[in-house]
C-alpha positions, 0 to 999 in steps of 0.5 A: 659314504654317500658319494661312494654309493652315488658313484657306484650306482652311476658306474653300474648304470652307465658302464655295466648296464649300457655295456661296451668296452669297459663293462668287464673291467668295471664289473670287478672294480669296487669303489672303496673311498670317494671325495670330490676329485679323488676316488679309490678303487680295489680289484683283484687281478684275474687270469683273464686280465693277464699277459703272457707273463702272468701279470696284469695286461698293459691294455687293462692298465690303460683301461683302468686309467681311463675308467678310474680317472673318469670317475674322479672327474665325474665326482668333481665335475658331474660329467663323464666327458670324452677322452682327448689324451691318455698316457700310461707309464708302467713301472712294475707288474701286478701278478695274477691273484694279487689285489691292487688299489687304483686312485683316480684324481681330478687335477683340474676341471674346467669348462671345456677340459678336465685333467686327471691322473691315476695311480695303481699300487700293489698290496705293499704300496709300491707304485705299479703304474701311473697315468694322465688323462685329459677329457673334453667336457662338452657333454651333458651333466650327470645328476648324482643321487646322493642319499643321506647316510643313516649309520655315520 
């Protein structure tokens, strides 16, 4: 739980407070589980997230791949990095009002590049979207403030 709290705090500090493109998306994302290299998020697809078919917009899906895989890289490499490549495959729609689970993985974190993957599932566990993300790691490190768990 300490890593979940530290990543949530960093996400709030970096994305929500600083503003920018990912601000709206990250404001209704919740980190539910984390270990070095793997971070799980939950969110509900809202009307403002939808396309003309009343399902999650593909642009939001791509943003979730970017943001959630970046947090997975952060959890393992202690850097946000800079995107160099991002690909997304859309397999099934996520209707407005439904909960989704997003799982970001840091597949490999090296000195100059990090490779990650991201998967989005519906409440039934069906795979809705999968993505791959590569980042340049020549950015300053981030110090995550891990607090001791008092109730675990």
